[in-house]
C-alpha positions as CSV (number, residue, x, y, z in Angstrom):
1,X,182.5,-263.4,97.9
2,X,181.9,-261.3,100.9
3,X,185.5,-260.1,101.2
4,X,185.2,-258.1,98.0
5,X,182.6,-255.7,99.4
6,X,183.3,-252.9,101.7
7,X,180.8,-250.8,103.5
8,X,180.2,-247.3,102.2
9,X,180.7,-245.9,105.7
10,X,184.0,-247.8,106.0
11,X,185.3,-245.9,103.0
12,X,184.5,-242.5,104.5
13,X,187.4,-240.8,106.2
14,X,188.9,-237.3,106.4
15,X,190.6,-238.1,103.1
16,X,187.3,-239.3,101.6
17,X,184.5,-237.4,103.4
18,X,180.8,-237.9,102.5
19,X,179.8,-235.5,99.8
20,X,178.1,-232.4,101.2
21,X,174.4,-232.1,100.3
22,X,175.1,-228.6,99.2
23,X,178.2,-229.4,97.1
24,X,176.4,-229.4,93.7
25,X,174.2,-226.4,94.6
26,X,174.2,-223.0,92.9
27,X,172.7,-219.7,94.0
28,X,169.4,-220.2,92.3
29,X,169.0,-223.6,93.9
30,X,170.0,-222.1,97.3
31,X,167.4,-219.4,96.9
32,X,164.7,-222.0,96.0
33,X,165.7,-224.1,99.0
34,X,165.8,-221.1,101.4
35,X,162.2,-220.3,100.3
36,X,160.9,-223.8,101.4
37,X,159.3,-224.4,104.7
38,X,161.6,-227.3,105.7
39,X,164.2,-226.1,108.2
40,X,166.7,-228.9,107.2
41,X,166.6,-227.8,103.6
42,X,166.8,-224.1,104.6
43,X,169.9,-224.9,106.8
44,X,171.6,-226.8,103.9
45,X,171.0,-223.8,101.6
46,X,172.2,-221.3,104.2
47,X,175.3,-223.5,104.7
48,X,175.9,-223.3,101.0
49,X,175.6,-219.5,101.2
50,X,178.1,-219.4,104.1
51,X,180.6,-221.5,102.1
52,X,180.1,-219.6,98.9
53,X,179.7,-216.0,100.2
54,X,181.1,-214.5,97.0
55,X,178.1,-215.9,95.1
56,X,175.4,-215.6,97.8
57,X,174.5,-211.9,97.5
58,X,171.2,-212.6,95.7
59,X,170.0,-214.5,98.8
60,X,170.8,-211.6,101.2
61,X,167.1,-210.8,102.0
62,X,166.2,-214.4,102.5
63,X,169.2,-215.0,104.8
64,X,168.2,-211.9,106.9
65,X,164.6,-213.0,107.1
66,X,165.6,-216.4,108.3
67,X,167.2,-215.0,111.4
68,X,163.7,-215.1,112.8
69,X,163.5,-218.9,112.2
70,X,162.6,-221.0,115.2
71,X,165.3,-223.5,114.0
72,X,168.7,-222.9,115.6
73,X,170.7,-224.4,112.7
74,X,169.0,-222.2,110.2
75,X,169.7,-219.1,112.3
76,X,173.4,-220.1,112.8
77,X,174.0,-220.9,109.1
78,X,172.3,-217.6,108.1
79,X,174.4,-215.6,110.5
80,X,177.5,-217.3,109.3
81,X,176.6,-216.5,105.7
82,X,175.8,-212.9,106.5
83,X,179.1,-212.5,108.3
84,X,181.0,-213.5,105.1
85,X,178.7,-211.7,102.6
86,X,180.0,-208.7,100.8
87,X,177.9,-205.8,99.4
88,X,174.5,-207.1,98.4
89,X,173.3,-206.7,94.8
90,X,171.4,-203.4,94.1
91,X,168.1,-205.3,93.7
92,X,168.4,-206.4,97.4
93,X,168.8,-202.9,98.8
94,X,165.1,-201.8,98.9
95,X,163.9,-205.0,100.6
96,X,166.8,-204.7,103.0
97,X,165.9,-201.1,103.8
98,X,162.3,-202.3,104.5
99,X,163.8,-204.6,107.2
100,X,166.0,-202.0,108.8
101,X,163.3,-201.0,111.3
102,X,162.2,-204.6,112.0
103,X,161.1,-205.4,115.5
104,X,163.7,-208.2,115.5
105,X,167.1,-206.7,116.5
106,X,168.9,-209.5,114.6
107,X,167.0,-208.7,111.4
108,X,167.4,-204.9,111.8
109,X,171.1,-205.3,112.6
110,X,171.9,-207.4,109.6
111,X,169.8,-205.5,107.1
112,X,171.5,-202.3,108.3
113,X,174.9,-203.9,108.1
114,X,174.3,-205.0,104.5
115,X,173.1,-201.5,103.6
116,X,176.3,-200.1,105.0
117,X,178.4,-202.7,103.0
118,X,176.6,-201.5,99.9
119,X,178.1,-198.0,100.4
120,X,177.0,-195.2,98.2
121,X,174.7,-197.6,96.3
122,X,172.4,-197.5,99.3
123,X,172.3,-193.7,99.4
124,X,168.5,-193.7,98.6
125,X,167.9,-195.4,101.9
126,X,169.8,-192.9,104.1
127,X,166.6,-191.4,105.4
128,X,165.4,-194.8,106.7
129,X,168.8,-195.3,108.4
130,X,168.7,-191.8,109.9
131,X,165.3,-192.6,111.4
132,X,166.6,-195.8,112.9
133,X,169.7,-194.0,114.2
134,X,167.6,-191.4,116.0
135,X,164.7,-193.6,117.0
136,X,164.0,-195.5,120.1
137,X,166.0,-198.7,119.2
138,X,168.7,-200.3,121.3
139,X,172.1,-198.7,121.3
140,X,173.5,-201.5,119.2
141,X,170.9,-200.9,116.4
142,X,171.3,-197.1,116.6
143,X,175.1,-197.3,116.4
144,X,174.9,-199.8,113.5
145,X,172.6,-197.4,111.6
146,X,175.1,-194.5,112.3
147,X,177.9,-196.7,111.0
148,X,176.0,-197.6,107.9
149,X,175.3,-193.9,107.3
150,X,179.1,-193.2,107.4
151,X,179.6,-196.0,104.9
152,X,177.0,-194.7,102.5
153,X,178.4,-191.2,102.6
154,X,181.9,-192.3,101.5
């Protein structure tokens, strides 16, 4: 009878929310999804990274690069993930250093920030940071590079 059936939507509530599309994801799946060209898939992966920042380090370079995305949701989730991310893995440091002098202030800022979070592990990239700190960039970028250099020297 009809009375025995309930709508799926009717069963959703704060106590029983819809499962998140990123709930069953892991870092390798997030990296694969970030590398797609579909902004909705990228945003879902970046959201997973924001919610799982302790595991998202291997996606650091992809997250920084997606700050140039034309899609606002992608940029916002990537920024959220980067705000929560700890020091990036060592294999991410050289690609991050390559982005430190990006024409995009957002990309430069976050790559420099992550190098600073890496501390002494990023010491090989101090010359690049010094060049950014003394170059013709905005005050925000120059000061961030100076901060990163202090973190690296500790």
